[in-house]
N, C-alpha and C positions, 0 to 999 in steps of 0.2 A: 562492456555491454555499458555503462554509462551514456556514453555518443552514439551509441546506437539508441538509445530509449530515447535520448534526449530531440536527434533524427528524426525517429516514427513517431514525436510526441508534438514533432513543433505544430505541424497542419493544425494541431486541436487549438493551438492558441492558447496553452495553460502555460499557469506558474513553474518553471519547477528548480526546489530547493532540491540542491547535492547533498548527502553527509556520509561521510566515511566512518564516523564511529557516531553510539549511542548517544554520547553525550553533546554532541551537536544537536542533537535534536532542539535542548532547550533555549539555541541563539535563534532558532528558529520561528519557534514561538512566545521567545521573549516579549514581541508588540503586542501581546494579543494576537496574531494573527491563527488561522484553523485553516487547517489543510483539508481538501476531500479525498486524496486516494493515497498513502504510502506502496511504496512496492520495495517490496524486497527479496533479496536473491537466497533461495533452501541451501546458497552451498557457502552462510557464512560460516564461520568456525563456531562450535556450539559458544562460548562462554557471548561471544557477539550477539551472536543470535537469540538468545534470550535475554540480552543486554537492550536492543534495539525494542523486542517487544517489551519488555517492562515500562521503556520510557512511553513507545504508543498506548500502552494499554490505560495511561496514568492521565494522557489526553482528557479532555471534555469539551467539545466533543472529539473521538477517539473517532480519527480517520477508517476509510474502506481499508482493507488490507489486502493485496495482490502480492502474493508467492509466485515466482519465477527460478521454475525449474528447468535440468538435462532430461527429468525422465520425473512422471509423477508415479508413486508407489500409493498404493492405496492407504500404505501408514502415512505417508506426505500428508497425502490428502483430508482424511480425517484429522490430522492434527492440528492442521491450520483451519479447517473448518470447527474445527470442534473449542480453539482456542478463539472462538469470533473472527477469524481472518473470512476474509470476503471468497478468495480464490486462487487458483493455482493455472497458471499460467504454463505451456512446455516450449521450452526454448527447441529449435529455431520456429518462433512464430512470426508471420509476416503483418507488415505496419497497419493491416487492415486488423487484424487482431489482438495485436496491443490496442489500438486505438478503439477498439470495443469493449475490452476487457475493461479500460482506462472507466470510459463512459460509463458502462454500465455497474461500474464499483462507486462512479462518481453519482449516479444516480442515485445509488443505493445510502451513498450519505444524506444526500439532500430529502430523499426519503424517508429516511430514520428521523431527522431534525426536525423535518414537519409533523410526524407522529409524535414525537417527544416534545412539540410545542402546543398540541394540540390539547383542550382540556378532558379530561376524560370525564 
């Protein structure tokens, strides 16, 4: 799926970082870089899923989180949204569907940054 996502998102001219384990997230952000969107498969082993979610939750600012799955159950949707995720996208998705989902998630991230920076 990594190669497919990279191909589908190439038209957006975005930088894509791939990690195989949650512990690799520190390598990406070690230089102070931030990223707008994290895309996670719902089909991760439970322990790895929670490790990824924990690492992403510690980021400030935290990226918008998209989860992709072969089927979206009500439980998956509510769990992702309740934990602060942005959206769930169901496979198979077209190039346009994933591109639009990523663009919406990135815009949500930027809006959140702007709102957090605006004095109250």
